[in-house]
N, C-alpha and C positions, 0 to 999 in steps of 0.2 A: 669163462676161463680164457686166458690169453692163448696165443699160438704156441704149439709144442712141436719142436723140431728134433728129430733124432739124427745124430751124426754117427755113422758107422765108420770106425777107424781101426786100423791095424798098426801096432806100435812101430813096425819097420817099413811101412809103405810111405816113403818120403814125400812125394808130391801130393798124395791124398791127405796126409797128415798136415802138411802146410796149408792146403786148401781148407781143411776143417778148422784149423787154427784161425785162418782168415775169416771163415764164416763166424766163428765165435767173436772175433774182434769187430766185424762189420754188422753184426745183427742188431747193434744198438739196444734199444729197449723193447724190441719186437717180441721176444720170446725166450723162455728158458731153453737152453739147448741140452738135450740129453745126449750122452755119448756112450756108446757101447763099444768097448775095446774088444776086438777079436784077435786074440793072441795066437801065435803059431801053436798048432797042435790042440787048441781049445776044442773040445768035443769032436775032435777029428775033422774039423771043418776045413782045414787048410790043405789037406792031402799032401803034406810034406813040403809045400811051397810057402812063400812068405805072404802070399795074398790068396784070397778065396776066389776060385775060378769056376765053381760049380753052383749054378743058381738053384738046382734041386736040393742041395745040401742046406741052402739058406732059407728055403720056404718055411720050415718049421720054426726057425728062430724068429723070422719076421712075424709069423702068425702069433707066437707067444708075446712078442712086443706089442702087436696090435690089440691083443686081448687085455694086456696090462695097461695100455695107454689109449683108451677109446677116443680121446680128444686130439690125437696126433694129427698135425696138419702138414708135416713135411718130413722127408727122409733124405739125408745126404749120404750116399753109399760109397764105399771104398772103391768100387769098380762097377762095370756094367753087369757082370753076373750077379753081384749083390743087389744092384738096382732091379734087375729082372726078377730076382727072388722076391724082392719087396712088392713088385708089380703083381706077381702071381698070388701072393698072400693077400694083397689089397683087393684083387679081383674076387678071390674066394670069400672075403669078408664083405664084398659089395661096397667097398670104400675107395675105390680107385679115383673117383671124381672128387673126393674130399681131401686127398693127400697128394701133395706135389712130391715127386721123386726126382732126385738129381743123381745121376750116375757119375762115372769118371772114366776117361780114356777114349770113348767114342768108337768102340768096336762095331762091326757091321750090325749085329743084332741090337745093340744099344741104340745106334743111329736109326734103325728101322722103328724101334719102339718110340723114339722121339717123333718120327714122322707120323706114326700111328696115334700119337697123343697119349701114350701110356707113360713115358718118361718126359719130364719137363725140359731137361737140358743136361748136357755133359760138358765139363771142362775137358778139352782134348789137348793132348801133347803132340809134339812134332818130332818123331823119332829121327828123321833126317837131320834136323837141327841139333838134336842131342848128340848124334853120332859125329857130326861135323865139329861141334865145339869140344867134344871129348878128344878127338884126334888132334885138334889144334892145341889143347892143353898138354897132351902127351908129348907132342913135338916140342913145345916150348919148354917143358920140364926136362926132356932129354937133352936139350941144348943148354941147360943150366939156368933157365929163366925161372922166375917166381910164378907159381900158379896158386890162385886162391883156393882155400880148402873147400869152398862150395861155390857153384855157379848155378844161378837160377835162370831157367829158360821159360819164357812166357808161354802161357796156355791161351786157348781161345774158348769162349763159351759157345758151344754148338747147340742151337735151339731149333724149333720147328721150321722157322723161315730158312735156315741153312739146309735142313733135311729135305724140304720141298724142292730145293734147287740141286740136290745131290743126285747125279746121274747113276750112282752105284746102287741106289736103293730101289726096291720094288714099288711099282705104281700102286696107288690106292691106299 
């Protein structure tokens, strides 16, 4: 069977949804892409927020997905807690070496998991640049200027080579 990739998405997580859409566009003929939409309030998983921040909440969902899709080769997660939930379920199933996990955001625990070889990579955002461009747009708007309805700010793919050079991470 071909490669099977699961994309975990939340309907209102803008940057992650754009990245997942890009994954669908750029996957070419490599694999069917499964997509699990995690809506606000679904099974209590979001804890009232718009994104899932608790990896422990996600382990059972990932476990169920692994049982239903034994040939899964990759998981693109909505954020690092979701990616870490996938890692925990993959470890429990003895499949971590068979499935590439990609998180999103590059929080400290996610970056450490990349360094440790448990997560393959994270697209990371730049909050300082987001803030800077937001303030610039507000100032322009308040001065009567036209502001585009959407501004996309580039992300960077953070991989193991980046983690190995990251002084904020634990050695080993």
